[in-house]
C-alpha positions as CSV (number, residue, x, y, z in Angstrom):
1,M,-1.6,-7.8,8.3
2,Q,1.3,-9.4,6.6
3,D,4.6,-9.9,8.8
4,E,7.1,-7.3,7.9
5,N,9.6,-10.2,7.6
6,S,7.9,-11.6,4.7
7,I,7.9,-8.0,2.6
8,P,10.8,-8.3,0.1
9,A,13.5,-5.5,0.7
10,L,13.7,-2.3,-1.4
11,Y,14.6,-3.0,-5.4
12,E,14.0,-6.7,-4.7
13,T,11.0,-6.6,-7.2
14,E,12.3,-4.0,-9.4
15,D,12.1,-6.4,-12.2
16,V,8.5,-7.0,-11.7
17,P,6.0,-5.0,-13.6
18,L,4.1,-2.6,-11.4
19,A,0.8,-4.2,-12.0
20,K,2.0,-7.7,-11.1
21,K,3.9,-6.5,-7.8
22,M,2.7,-7.9,-4.9
23,I,1.2,-5.7,-2.1
24,Y,1.8,-7.0,1.3
25,Q,0.1,-4.4,3.3
26,K,-2.3,-1.6,3.1
27,W,-2.3,1.4,5.3
28,E,-4.9,3.9,5.3
29,I,-6.6,7.0,6.6
30,K,-10.0,5.8,6.1
31,N,-12.1,8.5,7.0
32,I,-10.2,10.7,4.2
33,G,-9.8,8.2,1.6
34,F,-6.1,8.1,1.9
35,Y,-4.2,4.6,1.2
36,W,-0.8,3.3,0.7
37,L,0.0,-0.2,-0.8
38,I,3.5,-1.5,0.4
39,A,5.3,-3.7,-1.9
40,E,8.9,-3.6,-0.7
41,L,10.5,-2.4,2.6
42,D,13.9,-1.4,4.1
43,R,13.3,-2.6,7.8
44,K,16.4,-0.9,9.1
45,K,15.6,2.7,7.5
46,N,11.9,1.9,8.0
47,I,11.3,3.0,4.1
48,A,8.6,1.3,2.0
49,F,8.1,1.3,-1.7
50,G,4.7,1.2,-2.6
51,Y,1.5,3.0,-4.4
52,A,0.0,6.1,-2.8
53,N,-3.4,7.4,-3.4
54,L,-4.5,10.4,-1.5
55,N,-8.1,10.4,-2.3
56,N,-7.2,11.1,-6.2
57,D,-6.9,8.4,-8.6
58,V,-5.4,10.7,-11.4
59,F,-2.7,11.7,-9.1
60,A,-1.8,8.6,-7.4
61,E,1.5,7.2,-7.8
62,W,4.3,4.8,-7.0
63,G,7.1,6.0,-4.7
64,Y,9.0,5.7,-1.3
65,I,7.4,6.6,1.9
66,S,8.6,6.7,5.7
67,M,6.5,4.2,7.8
68,E,7.1,6.5,10.5
69,E,5.8,9.3,8.4
70,L,2.7,6.9,7.8
71,V,2.2,6.4,11.7
72,D,2.6,10.2,12.3
73,C,0.0,11.1,9.9
74,G,-2.5,9.0,11.6
75,A,-2.4,6.0,9.0
76,S,-3.2,2.6,10.3
77,P,-2.4,-0.9,8.9
78,D,-5.5,-2.7,7.5
79,R,-5.4,-5.9,9.5
80,N,-7.8,-7.5,7.4
81,W,-5.3,-7.4,4.2
82,K,-4.4,-10.2,2.4
83,P,-1.3,-10.0,-0.2
84,C,-2.5,-9.9,-3.5
85,M,-1.1,-8.5,-7.1
86,Y,-1.4,-4.6,-7.3
87,E,-4.0,-5.0,-9.9
88,D,-6.1,-7.3,-8.0
89,A,-5.5,-4.7,-4.9
90,I,-6.8,-1.7,-6.8
91,S,-9.8,-4.0,-8.2
92,A,-10.6,-4.8,-4.6
93,I,-10.1,-1.3,-3.4
94,K,-12.8,0.2,-6.1
95,K,-15.1,-2.2,-5.3
96,E,-15.0,-1.6,-1.6
97,R,-15.2,2.1,-2.2
98,Y,-18.4,1.5,-4.4
99,V,-20.2,-0.6,-1.7
100,D,-19.2,2.1,1.1
101,H,-20.8,4.6,-1.1
102,E,-24.0,3.0,-2.0
């Protein structure tokens, strides 16, 4: 998992198109298919900006999430996650889900 100190602060990448944003961490509740992709982080307030998918690709969205809330909901970090662009992250997740359902 990526060190939190290397994740850009909130608004630091706001000029980067969403598809090209770097995703530094993936948090998930694997057994129900929920995941969050973290692109920016306010370390003091423990708030992240990223992409949330609550097992529904149609209603998934970019926004802000409390990291404390993620933990309280039972989410855990993907320790094998390697930083990559959002578009590559989504491709990898779709491929992983396809393999898991074969």
